[in-house]
KOLBA-677883 format. One record per residue: residue number from 1; residue in three letters; x, y, z negated of N, C-alpha, C in turn. Coordinates in Angstrom, 1 decimal. Example, Ala and Ser with C-alpha at 12.3 -4.5 7.8 and 13.67 -1.06 7.14 Angstrom:
REM KOLBA-677883
1 / ALA / 13.2 / -5.7 / -7.8 / 12.3 / -4.5 / -7.8 / 13.2 / -3.3 / -7.8
2 / SER / 12.8 / -2.2 / -7.1 / 13.7 / -1.1 / -7.1 / 12.9 / 0.0 / -7.9
***
This chain:
REM KOLBA-677883
1 / MET / 89.2 / 96.8 / -125.1 / 88.8 / 96.3 / -123.8 / 89.6 / 95.1 / -123.4
2 / LEU / 90.9 / 95.1 / -123.6 / 91.7 / 94.0 / -123.2 / 91.3 / 92.6 / -123.8
3 / PRO / 91.0 / 92.6 / -125.1 / 90.5 / 91.3 / -125.6 / 89.2 / 90.8 / -125.0
4 / PHE / 88.3 / 91.7 / -124.7 / 87.1 / 91.3 / -124.0 / 87.4 / 90.8 / -122.6
5 / VAL / 88.2 / 91.5 / -121.8 / 88.5 / 91.1 / -120.5 / 89.2 / 89.8 / -120.4
6 / ARG / 90.3 / 89.7 / -121.2 / 91.1 / 88.5 / -121.2 / 90.4 / 87.3 / -121.8
7 / GLY / 89.6 / 87.6 / -122.8 / 88.9 / 86.5 / -123.5 / 87.6 / 86.2 / -122.9
8 / GLU / 86.6 / 87.0 / -123.1 / 85.2 / 86.6 / -122.7 / 85.0 / 86.7 / -121.2
9 / LEU / 85.4 / 87.8 / -120.6 / 85.1 / 88.0 / -119.1 / 85.9 / 86.9 / -118.3
10 / MET / 87.2 / 86.8 / -118.5 / 88.0 / 85.8 / -117.8 / 87.5 / 84.4 / -118.0
11 / ALA / 87.2 / 84.1 / -119.3 / 86.6 / 82.8 / -119.6 / 85.3 / 82.5 / -118.9
12 / ASP / 84.4 / 83.5 / -118.9 / 83.2 / 83.3 / -118.2 / 83.4 / 83.2 / -116.7
13 / MET / 84.3 / 83.9 / -116.1 / 84.6 / 83.8 / -114.7 / 85.1 / 82.4 / -114.3
14 / ALA / 86.1 / 81.9 / -115.1 / 86.7 / 80.6 / -114.9 / 85.6 / 79.5 / -115.0
15 / ALA / 84.7 / 79.7 / -116.0 / 83.7 / 78.7 / -116.2 / 82.7 / 78.6 / -115.1
16 / ALA / 82.3 / 79.8 / -114.5 / 81.4 / 79.9 / -113.4 / 82.1 / 79.2 / -112.1
17 / VAL / 83.3 / 79.5 / -111.9 / 84.0 / 78.9 / -110.8 / 84.1 / 77.4 / -110.9
18 / GLU / 84.4 / 76.9 / -112.1 / 84.4 / 75.5 / -112.4 / 83.0 / 74.8 / -112.2
19 / ARG / 82.0 / 75.5 / -112.7 / 80.6 / 74.9 / -112.5 / 80.3 / 74.8 / -111.0
20 / GLU / 80.6 / 75.8 / -110.2 / 80.4 / 75.7 / -108.8 / 81.2 / 74.6 / -108.1
21 / ARG / 82.5 / 74.5 / -108.6 / 83.3 / 73.4 / -108.0 / 82.7 / 72.0 / -108.3
22 / GLN / 82.3 / 71.8 / -109.6 / 81.7 / 70.6 / -109.9 / 80.4 / 70.3 / -109.2
23 / ARG / 79.6 / 71.3 / -109.0 / 78.3 / 71.2 / -108.3 / 78.6 / 70.7 / -106.8
24 / VAL / 79.5 / 71.3 / -106.2 / 79.9 / 70.9 / -104.8 / 80.5 / 69.5 / -104.8
25 / ALA / 81.3 / 69.2 / -105.8 / 82.0 / 67.9 / -105.8 / 80.9 / 66.8 / -106.0
26 / ALA / 79.8 / 67.1 / -106.7 / 78.7 / 66.2 / -107.0 / 77.8 / 66.0 / -105.8
27 / GLY / 78.2 / 66.7 / -104.6 / 77.4 / 66.5 / -103.4 / 76.5 / 67.7 / -103.1
28 / GLY / 76.5 / 68.7 / -103.9 / 75.7 / 69.9 / -103.6 / 76.3 / 70.7 / -102.4
29 / ALA / 75.5 / 71.4 / -101.7 / 75.9 / 72.2 / -100.6 / 76.8 / 73.3 / -101.1
30 / ALA / 77.8 / 73.6 / -100.3 / 78.7 / 74.8 / -100.7 / 77.8 / 76.0 / -100.6
31 / GLY / 77.8 / 76.7 / -101.7 / 77.1 / 78.0 / -101.8 / 78.0 / 79.2 / -101.8
32 / SER / 77.5 / 80.2 / -102.2 / 78.3 / 81.4 / -102.3 / 79.1 / 81.4 / -103.7
33 / ALA / 80.2 / 82.0 / -103.7 / 81.0 / 82.1 / -104.9 / 80.3 / 82.8 / -106.0
34 / PRO / 80.6 / 82.5 / -107.2 / 80.0 / 83.3 / -108.3 / 80.3 / 84.8 / -108.2
35 / THR / 79.3 / 85.6 / -108.5 / 79.5 / 87.1 / -108.4 / 79.4 / 87.6 / -109.8
36 / PHE / 80.3 / 88.6 / -110.2 / 80.3 / 89.2 / -111.5 / 80.2 / 90.7 / -111.2
37 / VAL / 79.4 / 91.4 / -112.1 / 79.3 / 92.8 / -112.0 / 79.8 / 93.4 / -113.3
38 / VAL / 80.7 / 94.3 / -113.3 / 81.2 / 95.0 / -114.5 / 80.8 / 96.4 / -114.3
39 / VAL / 80.0 / 96.9 / -115.3 / 79.5 / 98.3 / -115.3 / 80.1 / 99.0 / -116.5
40 / SER / 80.8 / 100.1 / -116.2 / 81.5 / 100.8 / -117.3 / 81.7 / 102.2 / -117.0
41 / SER / 82.4 / 103.0 / -117.8 / 82.8 / 104.4 / -117.6 / 83.9 / 104.4 / -116.5
42 / ASP / 84.1 / 105.5 / -115.9 / 85.1 / 105.6 / -114.9 / 86.5 / 105.4 / -115.4
43 / ASN / 86.8 / 105.8 / -116.7 / 88.1 / 105.6 / -117.2 / 88.4 / 104.1 / -117.4
44 / LEU / 87.4 / 103.3 / -117.9 / 87.6 / 101.9 / -118.1 / 87.7 / 101.2 / -116.8
45 / ILE / 86.9 / 101.6 / -115.8 / 87.0 / 101.0 / -114.5 / 88.4 / 101.3 / -113.9
46 / ARG / 88.9 / 102.5 / -114.1 / 90.2 / 102.9 / -113.6 / 91.3 / 102.0 / -114.2
47 / ALA / 91.1 / 101.7 / -115.5 / 92.1 / 100.8 / -116.2 / 92.1 / 99.4 / -115.6
48 / LEU / 90.9 / 98.9 / -115.3 / 90.8 / 97.6 / -114.6 / 91.4 / 97.7 / -113.2
49 / VAL / 91.1 / 98.7 / -112.5 / 91.6 / 98.9 / -111.1 / 93.2 / 98.9 / -111.2
50 / LYS / 93.7 / 99.6 / -112.2 / 95.2 / 99.7 / -112.3 / 95.8 / 98.3 / -112.4
51 / SER / 95.2 / 97.5 / -113.2 / 95.7 / 96.2 / -113.5 / 95.5 / 95.2 / -112.3
52 / ILE / 94.2 / 95.2 / -111.8 / 93.9 / 94.3 / -110.8 / 94.7 / 94.6 / -109.5
53 / ASP / 94.8 / 95.9 / -109.2 / 95.5 / 96.3 / -107.9 / 97.0 / 96.4 / -108.2
54 / GLY / 97.5 / 96.3 / -109.4 / 98.9 / 96.4 / -109.7 / 99.4 / 97.8 / -109.4
55 / LEU / 98.7 / 98.8 / -109.7 / 99.1 / 100.2 / -109.5 / 99.9 / 100.7 / -110.6
56 / GLY / 100.8 / 101.6 / -110.2 / 101.7 / 102.3 / -111.2 / 101.0 / 103.6 / -111.7
57 / GLU / 101.6 / 104.3 / -112.6 / 101.1 / 105.5 / -113.1 / 100.8 / 106.6 / -112.1
58 / CYS / 101.7 / 106.7 / -111.1 / 101.4 / 107.7 / -110.1 / 100.3 / 107.3 / -109.2
59 / ASP / 100.2 / 106.1 / -108.8 / 99.1 / 105.6 / -107.9 / 97.7 / 105.7 / -108.6
60 / ILE / 97.6 / 105.3 / -109.9 / 96.3 / 105.3 / -110.5 / 95.8 / 106.8 / -110.7
61 / ALA / 96.7 / 107.7 / -110.8 / 96.3 / 109.1 / -110.9 / 95.6 / 109.6 / -109.6
62 / GLN / 95.8 / 108.9 / -108.5 / 95.2 / 109.2 / -107.2 / 93.9 / 108.6 / -107.0
63 / VAL / 93.5 / 107.7 / -107.9 / 92.2 / 107.0 / -107.8 / 91.1 / 107.7 / -108.5
64 / ASP / 90.1 / 108.1 / -107.7 / 88.9 / 108.7 / -108.2 / 87.7 / 107.7 / -107.9
65 / VAL / 87.1 / 107.2 / -109.0 / 86.1 / 106.2 / -108.8 / 84.8 / 106.9 / -108.6
66 / PRO / 84.2 / 106.9 / -107.4 / 82.9 / 107.6 / -107.2 / 81.8 / 107.0 / -108.0
67 / TYR / 80.9 / 107.8 / -108.6 / 79.8 / 107.3 / -109.4 / 78.8 / 106.6 / -108.5
68 / ALA / 78.1 / 105.7 / -109.1 / 77.1 / 104.9 / -108.4 / 77.5 / 104.3 / -107.1
69 / THR / 78.8 / 103.9 / -107.0 / 79.3 / 103.2 / -105.8 / 80.0 / 101.9 / -106.3
70 / PRO / 79.6 / 100.8 / -105.9 / 80.3 / 99.5 / -106.3 / 81.7 / 99.5 / -105.7
71 / LEU / 82.6 / 99.0 / -106.5 / 84.0 / 98.8 / -106.1 / 84.1 / 97.3 / -106.1
72 / VAL / 84.4 / 96.7 / -105.0 / 84.4 / 95.2 / -104.8 / 85.8 / 94.6 / -104.8
73 / TYR / 86.0 / 93.6 / -105.5 / 87.2 / 92.8 / -105.5 / 86.8 / 91.3 / -105.3
74 / ARG / 87.6 / 90.6 / -104.5 / 87.4 / 89.2 / -104.3 / 88.6 / 88.4 / -104.9
75 / PHE / 88.3 / 87.3 / -105.6 / 89.3 / 86.5 / -106.2 / 89.2 / 85.1 / -105.6
76 / ASP / 90.3 / 84.4 / -105.6 / 90.3 / 83.0 / -105.2 / 89.9 / 82.1 / -106.4
77 / THR / 89.8 / 80.8 / -106.2 / 89.4 / 79.9 / -107.3 / 90.3 / 79.9 / -108.5
78 / GLN / 91.5 / 80.4 / -108.3 / 92.4 / 80.5 / -109.4 / 92.3 / 81.9 / -110.1
79 / LEU / 91.3 / 82.7 / -109.7 / 91.1 / 84.0 / -110.2 / 92.3 / 85.0 / -109.9
80 / ARG / 92.9 / 84.8 / -108.7 / 93.9 / 85.7 / -108.2 / 93.2 / 86.6 / -107.2
81 / VAL / 93.5 / 87.9 / -107.4 / 92.9 / 88.9 / -106.5 / 93.3 / 88.7 / -105.1
82 / GLN / 92.4 / 89.0 / -104.1 / 92.7 / 88.8 / -102.7 / 92.8 / 90.2 / -102.0
83 / PRO / 94.0 / 90.5 / -101.5 / 94.1 / 91.8 / -100.8 / 93.2 / 91.8 / -99.6
84 / THR / 92.8 / 93.0 / -99.1 / 91.9 / 93.2 / -98.0 / 92.3 / 94.4 / -97.2
85 / PRO / 92.1 / 94.4 / -95.9 / 92.4 / 95.6 / -95.0 / 91.3 / 96.6 / -95.3
86 / LEU / 90.2 / 96.3 / -96.0 / 89.2 / 97.3 / -96.3 / 89.6 / 98.3 / -97.4
87 / ALA / 90.6 / 98.0 / -98.1 / 91.1 / 98.8 / -99.2 / 91.7 / 100.1 / -98.7
88 / VAL / 91.3 / 101.2 / -99.3 / 91.9 / 102.5 / -98.9 / 93.0 / 102.8 / -99.9
89 / PRO / 94.2 / 103.1 / -99.5 / 95.3 / 103.3 / -100.4 / 95.0 / 104.5 / -101.4
90 / PRO / 95.4 / 104.3 / -102.6 / 96.5 / 103.4 / -103.1 / 95.9 / 102.0 / -103.4
91 / LEU / 94.6 / 101.8 / -103.3 / 94.1 / 100.4 / -103.6 / 94.6 / 99.5 / -102.5
92 / LYS / 94.8 / 98.2 / -103.0 / 95.3 / 97.2 / -102.1 / 94.3 / 96.1 / -101.9
93 / ALA / 93.4 / 95.9 / -102.9 / 92.5 / 94.8 / -102.8 / 91.0 / 95.2 / -103.1
94 / GLY / 90.8 / 96.3 / -103.6 / 89.4 / 96.8 / -103.9 / 88.9 / 97.7 / -102.8
95 / TRP / 87.6 / 97.6 / -102.5 / 87.0 / 98.5 / -101.5 / 85.7 / 98.9 / -102.0
96 / TYR / 85.3 / 100.1 / -101.6 / 84.0 / 100.7 / -102.1 / 82.9 / 100.2 / -101.1
97 / LEU / 81.8 / 99.8 / -101.7 / 80.7 / 99.3 / -101.0 / 79.7 / 100.5 / -100.8
98 / GLY / 79.9 / 101.2 / -99.7 / 79.1 / 102.3 / -99.4 / 79.6 / 103.1 / -98.2
99 / ASP / 78.9 / 104.1 / -97.9 / 79.2 / 104.9 / -96.7 / 80.6 / 105.6 / -97.0
100 / PRO / 81.6 / 105.4 / -96.2 / 82.9 / 106.0 / -96.4 / 82.8 / 107.5 / -96.5
101 / GLY / 82.0 / 108.2 / -95.7 / 81.8 / 109.6 / -95.8 / 81.3 / 110.1 / -97.2
102 / ARG / 80.3 / 109.3 / -97.7 / 79.8 / 109.7 / -99.0 / 80.8 / 109.4 / -100.1
103 / VAL / 81.6 / 108.3 / -100.0 / 82.6 / 108.0 / -101.0 / 83.6 / 109.2 / -101.0
104 / GLN / 84.1 / 109.6 / -99.8 / 85.1 / 110.7 / -99.8 / 84.5 / 112.0 / -100.3
105 / ALA / 83.2 / 112.3 / -100.1 / 82.6 / 113.5 / -100.6 / 82.5 / 113.4 / -102.1
106 / VAL / 82.2 / 112.3 / -102.7 / 82.1 / 112.2 / -104.1 / 83.5 / 112.3 / -104.7
107 / GLN / 84.5 / 111.7 / -104.1 / 85.8 / 111.8 / -104.6 / 86.3 / 113.2 / -104.6
108 / ALA / 86.0 / 114.0 / -103.5 / 86.4 / 115.4 / -103.4 / 85.7 / 116.2 / -104.5
109 / GLU / 84.4 / 115.9 / -104.8 / 83.7 / 116.5 / -105.9 / 84.4 / 116.3 / -107.2
110 / ILE / 84.8 / 115.0 / -107.5 / 85.5 / 114.7 / -108.7 / 86.8 / 115.5 / -108.8
111 / GLN / 87.5 / 115.6 / -107.7 / 88.8 / 116.3 / -107.7 / 88.5 / 117.8 / -108.0
112 / ALA / 87.5 / 118.4 / -107.5 / 87.1 / 119.8 / -107.7 / 86.8 / 120.0 / -109.2
113 / GLN / 86.1 / 119.0 / -109.8 / 85.7 / 119.1 / -111.2 / 86.9 / 119.0 / -112.1
114 / LEU / 87.9 / 118.2 / -111.7 / 89.1 / 118.0 / -112.6 / 90.1 / 119.1 / -112.5
115 / GLY / 90.1 / 119.7 / -111.3 / 91.1 / 120.8 / -111.1 / 92.5 / 120.4 / -111.5
116 / SER / 93.2 / 121.1 / -112.3 / 94.5 / 120.8 / -112.7 / 94.6 / 120.3 / -114.1
117 / ALA / 93.5 / 119.8 / -114.6 / 93.4 / 119.3 / -116.0 / 94.5 / 118.2 / -116.2
118 / ASP / 95.1 / 118.3 / -117.4 / 96.1 / 117.3 / -117.8 / 95.4 / 116.1 / -118.3
119 / GLN / 95.5 / 114.9 / -117.7 / 94.9 / 113.7 / -118.1 / 95.8 / 112.7 / -118.8
120 / GLU / 97.0 / 113.1 / -119.2 / 97.9 / 112.2 / -119.8 / 97.3 / 111.6 / -121.0
121 / GLY / 97.5 / 110.3 / -121.2 / 97.0 / 109.6 / -122.3 / 95.6 / 109.0 / -122.1
122 / CYS / 95.0 / 109.2 / -120.9 / 93.7 / 108.7 / -120.7 / 93.7 / 107.3 / -120.0
123 / GLU / 94.9 / 106.8 / -119.7 / 95.0 / 105.6 / -119.0 / 95.3 / 104.4 / -119.9
124 / LEU / 94.9 / 103.2 / -119.6 / 95.2 / 102.0 / -120.3 / 96.7 / 101.8 / -120.2
125 / ARG / 97.4 / 101.5 / -121.2 / 98.8 / 101.3 / -121.2 / 99.1 / 99.8 / -121.5
126 / LEU / 99.7 / 99.1 / -120.6 / 100.1 / 97.7 / -120.8 / 101.6 / 97.6 / -121.0
127 / GLU / 102.0 / 96.6 / -121.7 / 103.4 / 96.4 / -121.8 / 104.1 / 96.2 / -120.5
128 / GLU / 105.4 / 96.4 / -120.4 / 106.1 / 96.3 / -119.1 / 105.9 / 94.9 / -118.6
129 / GLY / 105.5 / 94.7 / -117.3 / 105.4 / 93.4 / -116.7 / 104.1 / 92.7 / -117.0
130 / GLU / 103.2 / 93.3 / -117.9 / 102.0 / 92.7 / -118.3 / 100.9 / 93.1 / -117.3
131 / THR / 100.0 / 92.2 / -116.9 / 98.9 / 92.6 / -116.1 / 97.6 / 92.0 / -116.8
132 / LEU / 96.5 / 92.7 / -116.5 / 95.3 / 92.3 / -117.1 / 94.8 / 90.9 / -116.7
133 / PHE / 95.0 / 90.6 / -115.4 / 94.5 / 89.3 / -114.9 / 95.6 / 88.3 / -114.7
134 / GLY / 96.8 / 88.5 / -115.3 / 97.8 / 87.5 / -115.4 / 98.5 / 87.3 / -114.1
135 / GLY / 98.3 / 88.0 / -113.0 / 98.9 / 87.7 / -111.7 / 100.0 / 88.5 / -111.4
***
């Protein structure tokens, strides 16, 4: 996953930001920022969340990604994640796009299904000080 994210995805995101910058510089009206959608399994999304939000092992264990609910992050033109007051801890920058009551209900359902299962080894492991998005 890391080669794809660091290589293709980040390169595509940077290229889209640059195309928009050039379009505006050439006299085009400022539009909306490029939007990217990443669809994956909950474990891979959790790995991305861990890196994007800079979460530790204990924090990411508290993150339950509700199914069928977009998790939104905003980045600046340098592709640095932007914190938001909409994030519910332990998240700092991501927020769920949906009814908060539904999100909490789905997260409770996930917790009930997991019970006390040992999930050690299911998380993406980065080298010390390494982040997925370089920030």
